[in-house]
C-alpha positions as semicolon CSV with decimal commas, in nm:
position;residue;x (nm);y (nm);z (nm)
1;L;-0,786;0,381;2,857
2;D;-1,129;0,456;3,003
3;K;-0,975;0,557;3,337
4;Y;-0,746;0,817;3,176
5;K;-0,995;0,918;2,906
6;R;-0,762;0,814;2,624
7;T;-0,838;0,655;2,292
8;A;-0,631;0,427;2,075
9;T;-0,645;0,247;1,745
10;F;-0,730;-0,121;1,773
11;F;-0,604;-0,304;1,466
12;V;-0,850;-0,592;1,458
13;V;-0,820;-0,931;1,295
14;A;-1,152;-0,978;1,111
15;E;-1,176;-1,337;1,235
16;I;-1,202;-1,205;1,593
17;H;-1,501;-0,997;1,484
18;R;-1,668;-1,308;1,344
19;W;-1,612;-1,487;1,677
20;Y;-1,697;-1,197;1,910
21;P;-1,881;-0,921;1,720
22;G;-1,999;-0,754;2,040
23;L;-1,640;-0,707;2,156
24;I;-1,546;-0,495;1,855
25;D;-1,872;-0,298;1,880
26;S;-1,789;-0,223;2,247
27;I;-1,442;-0,098;2,154
28;K;-1,589;0,130;1,887
29;K;-1,861;0,263;2,122
30;R;-1,588;0,372;2,366
31;G;-1,453;0,607;2,098
32;H;-1,159;0,400;1,980
33;E;-1,061;0,373;1,617
34;I;-1,102;0,033;1,453
35;G;-0,820;-0,052;1,215
36;Y;-0,766;-0,366;1,008
37;H;-0,498;-0,626;1,091
38;S;-0,581;-0,891;0,826
39;D;-0,843;-1,161;0,804
40;T;-0,684;-1,436;1,015
41;H;-0,343;-1,284;1,107
42;E;-0,165;-1,469;0,830
43;I;0,166;-1,329;0,712
44;L;0,170;-1,185;0,361
45;K;0,416;-1,404;0,174
46;Q;0,408;-1,233;-0,163
47;P;0,262;-0,928;-0,336
48;G;-0,109;-0,980;-0,399
49;D;-0,182;-1,186;-0,086
50;L;-0,339;-0,877;0,067
51;K;-0,605;-0,867;-0,206
52;D;-0,737;-1,211;-0,101
53;N;-0,732;-1,103;0,264
54;L;-0,944;-0,799;0,185
55;K;-1,199;-1,010;-0,006
56;R;-1,242;-1,253;0,284
57;S;-1,290;-0,965;0,529
58;Q;-1,553;-0,780;0,327
59;A;-1,823;-0,792;0,597
60;F;-1,582;-0,648;0,857
61;L;-1,457;-0,381;0,616
62;N;-1,811;-0,280;0,517
63;K;-1,924;-0,250;0,879
64;Y;-1,630;-0,058;1,028
65;K;-1,482;0,111;0,720
66;P;-1,133;0,117;0,870
67;K;-0,892;0,381;0,745
68;G;-0,582;0,224;0,902
69;Y;-0,401;-0,102;0,826
70;R;-0,123;-0,283;1,009
71;A;0,030;-0,587;0,842
72;P;0,089;-0,898;1,056
73;M;0,458;-0,927;1,143
74;I;0,498;-0,582;0,980
75;I;0,544;-0,743;0,639
76;L;0,387;-0,543;0,358
77;F;0,503;-0,531;-0,001
78;R;0,530;-0,206;-0,194
79;E;0,286;-0,343;-0,454
80;D;0,015;-0,385;-0,188
81;Y;-0,024;-0,013;-0,118
82;S;-0,236;0,033;-0,430
83;D;-0,475;-0,241;-0,307
84;L;-0,507;-0,059;0,027
85;K;-0,588;0,263;-0,157
86;K;-0,853;0,090;-0,372
87;A;-1,012;-0,058;-0,058
88;G;-1,053;0,288;0,100
89;F;-0,761;0,288;0,344
90;T;-0,580;0,617;0,399
91;Y;-0,290;0,504;0,616
92;S;-0,077;0,206;0,713
93;S;0,164;0,142;0,998
94;S;0,346;-0,152;0,846
95;T;0,713;-0,059;0,839
96;Y;0,986;-0,009;1,095
97;F;1,187;0,246;0,904
98;G;1,175;0,617;0,845
99;H;1,083;0,904;1,074
100;G;0,742;1,060;1,053
101;A;0,469;1,006;0,798
102;Y;0,548;0,962;0,430
103;N;0,344;0,877;0,122
104;M;0,355;0,532;-0,042
105;D;0,140;0,525;-0,356
106;G;-0,136;0,737;-0,204
107;I;-0,125;0,578;0,143
108;T;0,029;0,759;0,438
109;E;0,279;0,527;0,604
110;L;0,332;0,580;0,978
111;P;0,639;0,372;1,068
112;V;0,663;0,193;1,400
113;S;0,915;0,379;1,617
114;T;1,277;0,273;1,597
115;V;1,603;0,414;1,729
116;S;1,926;0,405;1,531
117;W;2,228;0,249;1,694
118;L;2,454;0,500;1,520
119;G;2,222;0,799;1,487
120;K;2,193;0,751;1,109
121;K;1,869;0,808;0,923
122;D;1,733;0,558;0,671
123;T;1,601;0,663;0,335
124;I;1,276;0,515;0,209
125;E;1,455;0,367;-0,092
126;K;1,685;0,164;0,136
127;M;1,414;0,024;0,361
128;P;1,382;-0,355;0,378
129;Q;1,033;-0,502;0,336
130;C;1,034;-0,623;0,697
131;L;1,252;-0,647;1,005
132;T;1,561;-0,853;0,925
133;L;1,862;-0,959;1,128
134;L;2,074;-0,715;0,929
135;S;1,831;-0,429;0,995
136;L;1,848;-0,502;1,370
137;F;2,216;-0,404;1,355
138;K;2,105;-0,062;1,228
139;R;1,786;0,012;1,423
140;I;1,619;-0,100;1,746
141;P;1,240;-0,150;1,703
142;V;1,142;0,024;2,028
143;G;0,777;0,046;1,920
144;S;0,740;-0,325;1,854
145;G;0,545;-0,561;2,074
146;L;0,854;-0,776;2,123
147;F;1,059;-0,482;2,253
148;L;0,774;-0,373;2,479
149;A;0,733;-0,726;2,618
150;I;1,105;-0,773;2,690
151;F;1,209;-0,423;2,796
152;R;0,893;-0,292;2,965
153;G;1,064;-0,023;3,173
154;L;1,274;0,112;2,888
155;S;0,968;0,156;2,668
156;S;0,846;0,464;2,854
157;L;1,196;0,615;2,832
158;F;1,187;0,594;2,452
159;I;0,828;0,721;2,435
160;R;0,925;1,025;2,644
161;R;1,233;1,081;2,426
162;F;1,019;1,088;2,109
163;N;0,762;1,315;2,273
164;K;1,032;1,563;2,390
165;K;1,134;1,599;2,025
166;G;0,772;1,672;1,935
167;K;0,729;1,336;1,763
168;P;0,465;1,086;1,866
169;A;0,587;0,738;1,946
170;V;0,424;0,480;1,720
171;I;0,398;0,156;1,917
172;F;0,203;-0,165;1,896
173;F;0,144;-0,466;2,112
174;H;-0,083;-0,765;2,117
175;P;-0,314;-0,813;2,419
176;W;-0,127;-1,124;2,530
177;Q;0,193;-0,918;2,561
178;L;0,044;-0,715;2,846
179;F;0,030;-1,003;3,088
180;R;0,304;-1,215;3,235
181;R;0,241;-1,557;3,380
């Protein structure tokens, strides 16, 4: 990113900040956005779990004041958007469905990029809470870390396809997915 003078959003697990505070400060000093990716990367199992996560991460949230949130495993319940709003977040990227930004209870949702098998568009009302086996038969999560790790070469093809249409590709990956052993 430094070499090409590009910036990105780093969705940080607050626990990592507690272990290596200088690392997150270095990322921020380089001009990157610091987002929030939970306290210890635990999956939200039910509505309201996010509220506890936010309480445990208060020092991180106070220091960096992140505006963006990405739920671990892209599982976020509709009821949790109001807690994000109360905590000062303005956007989330915690769904796989939809095209372009849309509003969920005062939070702008930026879905991770997907491609439909059949060219059909999903409506927000029909979106599942998370990626399911059934949803994989409808859409390919080309912006997911798993897709990027397995189909490295195809990833740039899909990114270019989105960009040609004037749409940014919304992708994510974990650092460990960049390296093969």
